[in-house]
LOVEXMAR-991556 format. One line per 2 residues: for each residue z, x, y of C-alpha. Coordinates in nm, 3 decimals. Each point is the difference from the previous one (the first is absolute). Example, Ala and Ser with C-alpha at 12.3 -4.5 7.8 and 13.67 -1.06 7.14 Angstrom:
BEGIN
0.780:1.230:-0.450  -0.066:0.137:0.344
REM end
This chain:
BEGIN
-0.866:1.477:-1.190  0.299:-0.025:0.255
0.085:-0.241:0.277  0.258:0.009:0.303
0.278:0.225:-0.084  0.245:-0.240:-0.164
0.286:0.074:0.225  -0.150:-0.058:0.304
-0.191:-0.350:-0.118  0.391:-0.104:-0.157
0.157:0.064:0.383  -0.284:-0.213:0.154
0.101:-0.298:-0.269  0.350:0.084:0.076
-0.007:-0.031:0.337  -0.199:-0.313:-0.011
0.265:-0.126:-0.230  0.284:0.092:0.187
-0.170:-0.147:0.325  0.043:-0.315:-0.202
0.347:0.030:-0.073  0.201:-0.286:0.150
0.387:-0.010:0.056  0.197:-0.114:-0.320
0.121:-0.270:0.173  -0.316:-0.171:0.074
-0.174:0.073:-0.340  0.308:-0.154:-0.244
0.053:-0.288:0.257  -0.341:-0.122:-0.087
0.119:-0.103:-0.324  0.296:-0.089:-0.206
0.222:0.248:-0.191  -0.020:0.035:-0.376
0.296:0.094:-0.243  0.011:0.263:-0.259
0.173:-0.261:-0.257  -0.157:-0.265:0.045
-0.214:-0.121:-0.317  -0.286:-0.080:0.231
-0.032:0.359:0.198  -0.319:0.034:-0.078
-0.178:-0.326:0.109  0.231:0.032:0.309
-0.154:0.358:0.074  -0.327:-0.103:-0.043
0.069:-0.308:0.224  0.105:0.262:0.246
-0.271:0.239:0.032  -0.226:-0.283:0.053
0.182:-0.128:0.299  0.021:0.342:0.138
-0.362:0.045:-0.068  -0.140:-0.320:0.137
0.202:0.113:0.341  -0.205:0.295:0.028
-0.258:-0.163:0.259  0.277:-0.220:0.170
-0.069:0.009:0.344  0.254:-0.213:0.136
0.304:0.170:-0.120  -0.151:0.390:0.018
-0.096:0.217:0.310  -0.358:0.092:-0.036
0.063:0.371:-0.108  0.250:-0.121:-0.278
-0.305:-0.230:-0.185  -0.097:0.155:-0.298
-0.287:-0.213:-0.051  -0.242:0.102:0.130
0.139:0.396:-0.106  -0.135:0.208:0.309
-0.085:0.367:-0.097  -0.093:0.241:0.272
-0.214:0.260:-0.199  -0.040:0.113:-0.368
-0.235:0.308:-0.041  -0.147:0.089:-0.347
-0.175:0.365:-0.081  -0.238:0.002:-0.280
-0.082:0.387:-0.154  0.189:0.321:0.039
0.089:0.153:0.350  -0.286:0.235:0.023
-0.241:-0.177:-0.243  -0.362:-0.103:0.148
0.037:-0.362:-0.143  0.307:-0.045:0.183
0.021:-0.322:0.181  0.253:-0.148:0.187
0.080:-0.373:0.084  0.277:-0.133:0.227
0.080:-0.401:0.021  0.134:-0.101:0.333
0.111:-0.287:0.162  0.071:-0.232:-0.360
0.119:-0.321:-0.036  0.096:-0.140:-0.345
-0.008:-0.384:-0.046  0.147:-0.167:-0.291
0.338:0.143:-0.096  0.196:-0.374:0.092
-0.229:-0.127:-0.236  0.115:0.209:-0.311
0.193:-0.203:-0.275  0.282:0.096:-0.220
-0.108:-0.114:-0.368  0.326:0.162:-0.179
0.318:0.183:0.074  0.153:0.236:-0.294
0.335:0.160:0.070  0.247:0.229:-0.171
0.349:-0.002:0.186  0.196:0.032:-0.342
0.059:0.400:0.098  0.114:0.072:0.354
-0.120:0.327:-0.040  -0.374:-0.080:-0.102
-0.103:-0.368:0.167  -0.370:-0.050:-0.014
-0.178:-0.277:0.168  -0.359:-0.087:-0.110
-0.208:-0.266:0.231  -0.344:-0.125:-0.112
-0.242:-0.070:0.293  -0.321:-0.122:0.057
-0.196:-0.033:0.302  -0.358:-0.196:-0.021
-0.145:0.209:0.322  0.086:0.240:0.243
-0.217:0.107:0.311  -0.044:0.314:0.175
-0.132:0.066:0.300  -0.034:0.302:0.231
-0.259:0.308:0.113  -0.092:0.261:-0.175
-0.137:0.346:0.085  -0.155:0.236:-0.242
-0.098:0.355:0.044  -0.173:0.267:-0.231
-0.020:0.332:-0.058  -0.371:-0.040:-0.037
-0.030:-0.122:0.359  -0.005:-0.369:-0.119
0.240:-0.242:0.220  0.055:-0.363:0.017
0.212:-0.240:0.184  0.032:-0.343:0.040
0.280:-0.313:-0.095  0.035:-0.139:-0.381
0.128:-0.260:-0.201  0.119:-0.048:-0.340
0.082:-0.285:-0.203  0.211:0.055:-0.285
0.056:-0.208:-0.247  0.258:-0.168:-0.257
0.239:0.305:0.022  0.289:0.010:-0.292
0.260:0.255:-0.070  0.364:0.036:-0.073
0.240:0.126:0.239  0.273:0.179:-0.172
0.327:0.152:0.188  0.256:0.211:-0.174
0.299:0.049:0.140  0.417:0.050:-0.036
0.304:-0.112:0.199  0.199:0.235:0.151
0.388:-0.033:0.160  0.107:0.138:0.322
0.374:-0.083:0.132  -0.005:-0.286:-0.256
-0.313:-0.151:0.112  -0.276:-0.037:-0.245
-0.352:0.104:0.162  -0.359:-0.037:-0.193
-0.179:0.320:-0.048  -0.399:0.020:-0.037
-0.098:0.255:-0.277  -0.369:-0.042:-0.007
-0.263:-0.276:0.052  -0.368:-0.044:-0.121
-0.264:-0.281:0.021  -0.363:0.075:-0.177
-0.214:-0.241:0.176  -0.289:-0.165:-0.220
-0.305:-0.120:0.192  -0.257:-0.294:-0.131
-0.317:0.094:0.254  -0.031:0.178:0.323
-0.278:-0.087:0.280  -0.084:0.250:0.246
-0.195:-0.073:0.351  0.000:0.228:0.295
-0.217:-0.032:0.363  -0.105:0.336:0.032
-0.003:0.163:0.370  -0.182:0.359:-0.109
-0.364:0.092:-0.016  -0.061:-0.074:-0.401
0.121:-0.368:-0.054  -0.243:0.033:-0.311
0.197:0.277:-0.153  0.321:-0.192:0.087
-0.125:-0.291:-0.181  -0.087:0.196:-0.312
0.388:0.144:-0.039  0.095:-0.365:0.050
-0.210:-0.090:-0.268  0.118:0.230:-0.239
0.351:-0.050:0.077  -0.026:-0.363:-0.073
-0.164:0.089:-0.311  0.212:0.296:-0.113
0.309:-0.103:0.165  0.177:0.000:-0.364
-0.034:0.368:-0.056  0.094:0.112:0.342
0.288:-0.192:-0.038  0.109:0.096:-0.308
-0.003:0.378:0.118  0.199:-0.086:0.287
0.218:-0.239:-0.156  0.306:0.277:-0.093
0.020:0.072:0.375  0.002:-0.366:0.094
0.317:-0.065:-0.265  0.169:0.311:0.121
-0.044:-0.078:0.394  0.085:-0.348:-0.057
0.330:0.114:-0.213  0.135:0.217:0.278
-0.093:-0.249:0.271  0.180:-0.273:-0.174
0.317:0.213:-0.060  0.034:0.103:0.373
-0.056:-0.367:0.110  0.293:-0.106:-0.275
0.205:0.277:0.106  0.012:-0.066:0.360
0.042:-0.341:-0.058  0.319:0.007:-0.215
0.135:0.325:0.218  0.340:-0.067:0.039
0.009:-0.378:-0.129  0.286:-0.080:-0.257
-0.124:-0.092:-0.354  0.176:-0.352:0.054
-0.183:-0.073:0.318  -0.334:0.055:-0.211
0.079:-0.162:-0.312  0.341:-0.229:-0.107
0.203:0.129:-0.299
REM end
């Protein structure tokens, strides 16, 4: 089984992530600074992350192109089967809008800052409902094709965001450098509906029924790619966010 080549999928998600990268002066102004030496550091970080998330859909303070919720994604292509396989299936999702990021809840924070060469931050997140809508187009080597609109309700998403990094010093000024990020989303349930514009809506409905029944198997196969893509996208976003920003402007000593 093979899907969209990983590098292309990562580029798509990384691009989406970078398009929502706000200026550091903007995002850090949404909440108070925490202190590394404070005994309440984890509580402060939990509060700060929640404030930032809550501002993702702030229409008053953000331009439309800066809003994170909904997250707009121009296009994501997928492929199933080999390049020359008679069973090859190409799926393109376009005009995507992901709603619900601002409804995420920070349920826990753990941090290790004792060693500046091996920093580690863990943020537990949950979201009761994401809603994804857009258009789809399917093409098969067996002359099957379909297109239309779709929406997916994704229920009870949970996971832990892990960020690893270290502190570097340039001209006697400390900066934070991100080494690795990861996030593996666990999902309680998915509900897919479509509005077919093709010639065989009955077949499309059969596929939708199968997806709603067996989505867990599909998602299990797809999860490693999802985790890898999210990790790269979050790292790209984090690196863009803190680039050339002294550590003292991100978090107090």
